[in-house]
C-alpha positions as CSV (number, residue, x, y, z in Angstrom):
1,X,-20.8,-23.4,-14.7
2,X,-20.5,-22.5,-18.1
3,X,-21.6,-18.8,-20.3
4,X,-22.6,-19.2,-23.8
5,X,-21.6,-15.3,-24.8
6,X,-19.1,-12.8,-22.9
7,X,-22.5,-10.0,-22.5
8,X,-23.7,-13.8,-20.7
9,X,-20.7,-14.0,-19.0
10,X,-21.0,-10.1,-17.7
11,X,-24.7,-10.1,-16.8
12,X,-23.8,-13.6,-14.6
13,X,-27.6,-14.8,-14.4
14,X,-29.1,-11.4,-13.7
15,X,-26.1,-10.8,-10.9
16,X,-23.6,-9.5,-13.0
17,X,-24.2,-5.7,-11.4
18,X,-24.0,-7.5,-7.9
19,X,-20.9,-9.8,-8.6
20,X,-19.5,-6.9,-10.1
21,X,-19.6,-4.5,-7.8
22,X,-18.5,-6.7,-5.2
23,X,-15.3,-7.3,-7.5
24,X,-15.3,-4.0,-7.9
25,X,-15.0,-2.7,-4.5
26,X,-12.6,-5.7,-3.2
27,X,-9.9,-4.7,-5.7
28,X,-10.7,-1.2,-4.2
29,X,-9.5,-2.0,-0.9
30,X,-6.7,-4.1,-1.6
31,X,-5.3,-1.0,-4.2
32,X,-5.6,0.9,-0.8
33,X,-4.1,-1.5,1.6
34,X,-1.9,-1.4,-0.6
35,X,-0.9,2.4,-1.2
36,X,-0.9,2.7,2.8
37,X,1.3,0.3,3.4
38,X,3.6,1.7,0.6
39,X,3.1,5.1,2.6
40,X,4.1,3.7,5.3
41,X,6.9,2.1,4.5
42,X,8.5,4.8,3.4
43,X,7.5,7.4,6.2
44,X,8.9,4.3,8.6
45,X,12.4,4.4,6.2
46,X,12.6,8.2,6.1
47,X,12.3,8.6,10.2
48,X,14.3,5.8,10.7
49,X,17.1,7.8,8.4
50,X,16.5,10.9,9.9
51,X,17.6,9.0,13.4
52,X,20.6,7.5,12.4
53,X,21.6,11.2,10.4
54,X,20.6,12.5,14.4
55,X,23.3,10.0,16.1
56,X,25.7,10.6,13.6
57,X,25.6,14.3,14.2
58,X,25.5,14.1,18.0
59,X,29.0,11.6,18.3
60,X,30.4,13.7,16.0
61,X,29.9,16.3,18.5
62,X,30.8,14.2,21.5
63,X,34.3,13.5,19.4
64,X,34.9,17.3,18.2
65,X,34.1,17.8,22.2
66,X,37.0,15.4,23.3
67,X,39.7,16.6,21.0
């Protein structure tokens, strides 16, 4: 479908409100999913690092008790 002007493109033959609303809501949902995934990744990596640090402290404490 070709449009004569930019305003015709925005209007989308009278359905512009619904078309742009659907594009906008889809974009917001995708951005929300991206941010949620990044937040979860950060939280999981932090949890793993805490567990590694805890295991290192336990290992060091056991070695000090054996000496």
